[in-house]
C-alpha positions, 0 to 999 in steps of 0.5 A, a space after each residue: 131099293 127092291 134089292 134091299 128087301 130081306 128074304 121073307 119081309 115085304 115092301 109097301 110101295 106107294 103110289 104118288 101118281 096116277 095109273 101111268 105109273 104102272 106099266 113101269 113099276 110092273 117092269 121094275 118089280 118083275 126084274 126085282 126078282 122079289 116074289 109076289 107075297 113080298 109086294 104090297 102096293 098102296 095109293 090113295 088114288 082109285 084109278 091106280 089100284 085098278 090100273 095095278 090090279 088089272 096087270 099085276 092081279 097077283 099082287 096085294 093092293 090097298 086102297 088108302 083114304 082118309 075122312 072129312 067131317 060135314 057140315 052136318 057132322 056126318 063124315 065122308 066117305 062113309 064105311 059103305 062108301 068105302 066098301 064099295 070103292 074096294 070092290 069096284 077097283 078090285 082092291 085087297 084091303 083098305 088103309 085107313 087114316 085112324 080117326 077114332 071119333 069115326 072109324 070105329 066098331 060101328 064103322 068097322 062092323 058096317 065095312 065088314 057087313 058090306 063083305 070086306 075084312 082087311 083093313 089097316 090103319 095109319 098113323 097111329 103113334 098112341 098106345 091106347 088108340 094102337 090097342 082100340 085098333 087092335 081089339 077092332 081086328 086091325 090087320 096091321 097098324 103104321 106107326 112113326 114109333 114101331 119098336 116102341 109100340 111093338 113092345 108095348 103091345 106085347 107087354 100088354 097082350 103077349 099071345 097077340 104076337 105069338 110069344 
């Protein structure tokens, strides 16, 4: 699979298990010949991301998280807790579940106020939701409809994508 990554393109590798995979992954990535800027490692497991940062600090890593509404109406983790986790595990960014009623301007502002900037959202298949995250400064938007969404966003804001 690594041999199929075209020159100038990236591969996002989602770790589905814990830190035990990091050393075998490091060996495979080293043998692949891919340049560090072509590789981004993502995981819901903070320990796995921390291990990647320890063994492969030259690669980008993103901690993935979703959110749960609590009985009192609050949401966990909070933006501050997310930023603290990113800092503690030395991740380069956040891959956030796109829940507009929680991951909104206030959340992004609080996340950034805690010293973090890079955030990505997943899975966005609705144009209006994509536009909102684009305005909030999401670095990327994961979607099941990439061609369609890129075309729609380009038609709305051609300057955003350099056209």
